[in-house]
N, C-alpha and C positions, 0 to 999 in steps of 0.2 A: 416436662422432660420429653414427652412424646413429640411435642411440636418441634423441638430441636432435632430429634432423630429423623422425623419426617422431612424436615428441611434439608438435612444432610443427604438423605436418600434421593430427594428430588433434585438436588444440585450436584449430584455425584459426577456427572460428565464435565460440568463447568469447573468444579474443584480439581478434577484430574488434569484438565487442560491448564489450569493455573499452576498446579504443582509442576507439570512438565515444563512450562515456560520458565518458572523460577529456577528449576534445576539447569535448564539449558543456558539461561542468562548467567548463572553462577559459574558454569563451566567456561562460558565465553569470557567472563571477567577474569577468571583465574588464569586463562591462557593469553590474555591480552598483555602486550608488553608494558602498558602504562598501569596495569592493575585495575582495581575498582575505584575509579575516580569520578568526580562529577563530569569531567569532560567526556569520559568513555560513555557514561549514561546518557549525556546529552546527544552525543553523536549517534548512538544506537536509537534513541527516540526520534531524532530527526530523520533517520533512514526509515524507521518504521512507519512514519506518517505517510510517506509516499506509497508504501505498499498497502497501507490501510485505505487510502483513496482508491487504489486499483481494486482492492478487495470489495469495497462498497459498491463500486460500479459493476463489478462482475456479479455480485450478489443480486443486485437489482435486475440484471439480465436473466439470471437463472430463476429468480422468483416469478418473473413474468412469463416463464415457460419458453423463452427464446434462448435456447441453448447456443450460446455464441462464445467461443473461447478466444477470439481474436483481440480482446482487450489488452492482453500481454504484449502482443506485437505492436499495437499502437503506442503503448507505454514505452516500449523499447525504441521505437522510431522517434518519439518526441524527446526522449532522454538523449539520444544521439544528436538530434538537432539542437537541443538545448546546450549540450557540451560544446557545440561549435558556434552557436549564435549568442549565448548569454555571457558575453565578455566585454571588456572595455569600460567606457565611462558610464555614468548613470543613465543617460539617455539611450546609449546603445544597448545597455542591458534591458531597459524598459521595452525597446523595440523588439529585442530578441525574445523576451517573455511573451509579448503580444503575438509574435510570429509563431512561437511554439504552441501557444494556446489555440491560435487560429488553425494551425496544422492539425492538431488533435481534434478540433471541432469538425473540420472538413473530412478528415479520415473517418471519424465516428459517424458523421452524417451519411457518407457514402456507404459505409459498412451497414448502417441501419437500413438504408434504402435497399441494399442487396438482400438483407435478411427478410425485410417485409415484402418487397415486390419480387424477389427472387429469381 
């Protein structure tokens, strides 16, 4: 029984974050016009993946002690560019995706060079 209590005490912060997430998602689902459906969950998960990628990139920057908060601006720039370029036929969409990824890569490289060589 002590092992269980020790584990709960050790994971208190994680469990609190999980509880807050579940409560917020329940409020979101209750207020959504479509209710709690598979489509609502899928849409929320798809949007969450994009933010997870940005969070992972930002975490890597912060862990390596290079405090750089411009990842959000590059994310916004590439999203705006994607909304303009990633349309049309399959080939046009593929070229748009390549252009957006290239733009993010170039902006990130320039930003990294400025941070490093400053």
